[in-house]
N, C-alpha and C positions, 0 to 999 in steps of 0.2 A: 846438749849444749857445747860451742865449741871452751873451747880455753881462753879469754882475752887477756890483755899487759891488764894488770894492774897498775890504774899511773903510780911511778913512783913519787911521795911526797915532795919531791928537790925538781921537779918538773909539772909538776901544777903550781897554777897562781892564783886564786883562792879574792875576789874581792868585793864588793859590797856598794852596788847600784838601787837607790834610791828598796825599798821594799822588795830585794833576790840578791842570792849570791852567785855568783857567778864561778862555776870553774874552767878554768885551761890548761888541758893540756897542750904544752909550749911547745912537746916533742914531734906533734900531729898536726897542731892549731885547732884539734876538733873544741869545741867549748858546748857547756849545757849548763842549767839553773836550776834554783831550787827556793821557797822560801824560808830553808834552812842550812846549815854546812851540810849539816850530813847526806841533805837529799838533797843537797847541789851535787856532789860527789858521788852519791852512786846514782841518781841521774848520767854526773859524765863516765862513769864503768859502764855503764848500757849503753853512752854512745860514741862509748872505747870500740865496744864491742863487734856494736853494728858497722861502726867503719874498717870494721877487717877484716869482718864477713866476706868470706870470697859470694864473687855470684855465680848461683849458677850455671852449668853447660844450657844454651838453649834461652838462658833465658834476657830474654827483652830489654834491656835498659836502656833504652833511648824512647821515652817514654817522656812526653813532654811537662817539664814543671807547670808546676801552681803557686810556686814560693814566690810571691808578692819583689821578688827584689829581682 
């Protein structure tokens, strides 16, 4: 597994929206959520790891998105 950058506490904004905590890394704009503060921060760490992972050579990244936005 790659060494992901742990978000620095000064770079993370943690807010509460209804029943969810939202953690956002200000340096990258990556955000995630969780039902608890620790879960939101753990999900953010995972999202940052995926964000920083290089795309393997030869892998097609031009797949159409199924995201609704």
